[in-house]
Backbone as numpy.savetxt, mean C-alpha at the origin, in Angstrom:
# Nx Ny Nz CAx CAy CAz Cx Cy Cz
-23.62 5.07 -18.42 -22.25 5.49 -18.69 -21.40 5.43 -17.42
-21.95 5.93 -16.31 -21.20 5.92 -15.05 -20.88 4.49 -14.60
-21.83 3.60 -14.74 -21.61 2.20 -14.36 -20.48 1.57 -15.18
-20.42 1.92 -16.45 -19.35 1.40 -17.31 -17.99 1.94 -16.87
-17.96 3.21 -16.46 -16.71 3.80 -15.99 -16.23 3.12 -14.71
-17.14 2.91 -13.79 -16.80 2.25 -12.53 -16.31 0.83 -12.80
-16.99 0.13 -13.67 -16.59 -1.24 -14.02 -15.20 -1.25 -14.66
-14.93 -0.28 -15.51 -13.63 -0.19 -16.17 -12.51 0.06 -15.17
-12.73 1.00 -14.25 -11.72 1.31 -13.23 -11.51 0.08 -12.33
-12.58 -0.56 -11.93 -12.49 -1.76 -11.09 -11.68 -2.86 -11.80
-11.91 -3.02 -13.09 -11.20 -4.04 -13.88 -9.71 -3.74 -13.94
-9.36 -2.50 -14.23 -7.95 -2.12 -14.33 -7.25 -2.27 -12.98
-7.92 -1.85 -11.91 -7.32 -1.99 -10.57 -7.13 -3.46 -10.20
-8.10 -4.29 -10.53 -7.98 -5.72 -10.26 -6.82 -6.34 -11.01
-6.67 -5.97 -12.26 -5.56 -6.48 -13.07 -4.22 -5.99 -12.54
-4.17 -4.74 -12.14 -2.95 -4.16 -11.59 -2.57 -4.86 -10.28
-3.55 -5.09 -9.44 -3.34 -5.77 -8.16 -2.78 -7.18 -8.39
-3.36 -7.89 -9.34 -2.91 -9.25 -9.66 -1.50 -9.25 -10.23
-1.18 -8.26 -11.05 0.13 -8.20 -11.69 1.23 -7.75 -10.74
0.87 -7.09 -9.67 1.84 -6.53 -8.73 2.81 -7.58 -8.20
2.29 -8.72 -7.82 3.13 -9.77 -7.25 3.93 -10.54 -8.28
3.56 -10.42 -9.55 4.21 -11.20 -10.60 5.23 -10.41 -11.41
5.35 -9.12 -11.15 6.19 -8.25 -11.97 7.14 -7.46 -11.07
8.37 -7.29 -11.51 9.31 -6.45 -10.77 8.71 -5.04 -10.68
8.80 -4.43 -9.51 8.15 -3.14 -9.29 8.60 -2.08 -10.30
9.88 -2.04 -10.61 10.35 -1.01 -11.54 9.73 -1.16 -12.92
9.32 -2.37 -13.28 8.63 -2.59 -14.55 7.11 -2.40 -14.37
6.60 -2.82 -13.23 5.17 -2.73 -12.96 4.68 -1.29 -13.01
5.43 -0.37 -12.42 5.00 1.04 -12.40 4.94 1.65 -13.79
5.70 1.11 -14.72 5.70 1.63 -16.08 4.54 1.07 -16.92
3.96 -0.03 -16.44 2.90 -0.71 -17.19 1.49 -0.23 -16.84
1.36 0.58 -15.79 0.03 0.98 -15.32 -0.08 2.49 -15.20
-1.30 3.03 -15.36 -1.51 4.47 -15.17 -1.13 4.90 -13.75
-0.69 6.14 -13.60 -0.22 6.66 -12.32 -1.18 6.48 -11.16
-2.45 6.83 -11.36 -3.43 6.69 -10.28 -3.62 5.23 -9.90
-3.50 4.35 -10.87 -3.60 2.91 -10.60 -2.43 2.46 -9.75
-1.25 2.95 -10.06 -0.05 2.62 -9.28 -0.22 3.10 -7.84
-0.67 4.32 -7.66 -0.86 4.86 -6.31 -1.89 4.06 -5.53
-3.00 3.75 -6.15 -4.07 3.01 -5.49 -3.61 1.60 -5.12
-3.04 0.89 -6.07 -2.60 -0.49 -5.81 -1.49 -0.53 -4.77
-0.54 0.40 -4.86 0.53 0.47 -3.86 -0.05 0.72 -2.47
-1.06 1.57 -2.40 -1.70 1.87 -1.11 -2.41 0.65 -0.53
-3.01 -0.14 -1.39 -3.66 -1.37 -0.93 -2.61 -2.31 -0.34
-1.51 -2.49 -1.04 -0.46 -3.38 -0.54 0.17 -2.83 0.73
0.42 -1.51 0.79 0.99 -0.90 2.00 0.08 -1.12 3.19
-1.21 -0.91 3.01 -2.16 -1.10 4.10 -2.14 -2.54 4.59
-2.12 -3.48 3.67 -2.08 -4.90 4.05 -0.78 -5.23 4.79
0.33 -4.66 4.34 1.61 -4.93 4.97 1.69 -4.35 6.38
1.18 -3.14 6.57 1.16 -2.55 7.90 0.23 -3.36 8.81
-0.90 -3.75 8.29 -1.83 -4.57 9.06 -1.18 -5.88 9.49
-0.48 -6.53 8.58 0.22 -7.78 8.90 1.34 -7.53 9.91
2.06 -6.41 9.75 3.17 -6.09 10.66 2.68 -5.91 12.08
1.47 -5.38 12.24 0.92 -5.18 13.58 0.68 -6.51 14.29
0.59 -7.58 13.54 0.30 -8.89 14.12 1.58 -9.66 14.47
2.75 -9.07 14.18 4.01 -9.75 14.45 4.66 -9.20 15.71
5.61 -9.91 16.23 6.28 -9.48 17.45 7.14 -8.24 17.21
7.68 -8.08 16.01 8.53 -6.92 15.73 7.72 -5.68 15.40
6.45 -5.86 15.05 5.54 -4.75 14.87 5.79 -3.88 13.66
5.30 -2.65 13.74 5.29 -1.72 12.62 6.68 -1.22 12.27
7.61 -1.25 13.21 8.96 -0.75 12.92 9.57 -1.44 11.71
9.32 -2.72 11.57 9.87 -3.49 10.46 9.30 -3.03 9.12
8.09 -2.55 9.11 7.44 -2.18 7.86 8.16 -1.03 7.17
8.82 -0.18 7.92 9.56 0.94 7.32 10.60 0.41 6.35
11.33 -0.59 6.75 12.35 -1.19 5.89 11.68 -1.87 4.69
10.60 -2.57 4.94 9.90 -3.30 3.87 9.32 -2.34 2.83
8.76 -1.23 3.27 8.20 -0.24 2.33 9.29 0.22 1.38
10.44 0.55 1.93 11.52 1.03 1.09 11.98 -0.06 0.12
12.13 -1.26 0.61 12.66 -2.34 -0.22 11.70 -2.70 -1.36
10.42 -2.80 -1.07 9.49 -3.30 -2.09 8.78 -2.20 -2.88
8.60 -1.04 -2.29 7.80 -0.02 -2.96 8.63 1.12 -3.55
9.88 1.20 -3.20 10.72 2.23 -3.77 10.72 3.52 -2.96
11.60 4.42 -3.36 11.84 5.64 -2.60 10.61 6.53 -2.51
9.90 6.73 -3.63 8.74 7.62 -3.62 7.68 7.14 -2.64
7.34 5.87 -2.72 6.34 5.31 -1.81 6.84 5.38 -0.38
8.13 5.17 -0.21 8.73 5.23 1.12 8.50 6.61 1.73
8.80 7.65 0.96 8.63 9.02 1.47 7.17 9.32 1.79
6.27 8.93 0.91 4.85 9.20 1.12 4.27 8.42 2.29
4.71 7.21 2.48 4.18 6.36 3.53 4.83 6.62 4.88
5.97 7.28 4.90 6.67 7.51 6.15 5.85 8.33 7.15
5.14 9.35 6.66 4.33 10.15 7.56 3.29 9.30 8.28
2.59 8.49 7.52 1.56 7.64 8.11 2.18 6.60 9.03
3.27 5.99 8.59 3.93 4.97 9.40 4.48 5.58 10.68
5.07 6.76 10.58 5.60 7.44 11.76 4.48 7.79 12.74
3.34 8.22 12.21 2.21 8.53 13.08 1.70 7.29 13.80
1.63 6.18 13.08 1.19 4.92 13.69 2.15 4.53 14.82
3.43 4.62 14.55 4.43 4.26 15.56 4.40 5.24 16.73
4.29 6.54 16.42 4.29 7.57 17.45 3.11 7.48 18.40
1.98 7.05 17.87 0.79 6.91 18.70 0.74 5.57 19.42
1.71 4.73 19.14 1.76 3.42 19.80 0.65 2.48 19.35
0.17 2.69 18.14 -0.89 1.84 17.62 -0.29 0.48 17.27
-0.85 -0.55 17.86 -0.28 -1.89 17.65 -1.33 -2.88 17.15
-2.52 -2.38 16.84 -3.57 -3.25 16.32 -4.52 -2.43 15.47
-5.11 -3.07 14.47 -6.04 -2.37 13.59 -7.21 -1.78 14.36
-7.61 -2.41 15.42 -8.76 -1.95 16.20 -8.44 -0.73 17.05
-7.21 -0.30 17.10 -6.81 0.84 17.94 -6.87 2.19 17.21
-7.26 2.18 15.95 -7.36 3.43 15.20 -8.60 4.20 15.59
-8.50 5.52 15.56 -9.66 6.38 15.75 -10.09 6.81 14.35
-11.14 6.19 13.83 -11.60 6.47 12.48 -12.53 7.66 12.50
-12.23 8.65 11.68 -13.07 9.85 11.62 -14.01 9.78 10.45
């Protein structure tokens, strides 16, 4: 039973991830369960911050991008993490202190 549940969640998350780029965000969030939206948005945010660290403009640009692509709610939730990254001067994925 547990294996079936894990497989089901993995399937829904995979489908949500694939649909994210093909659907307007305001419609996408209405088509998926809330936890799926949070998880998939977090995956994209992480990838975007990671990519931003590799550019000359760095993480500062990601603040604008989060708001534009993920909406106000995601912007507010991600601001704490983004501000912490910027405040600590983290400029590469390898510079994190993982606990």
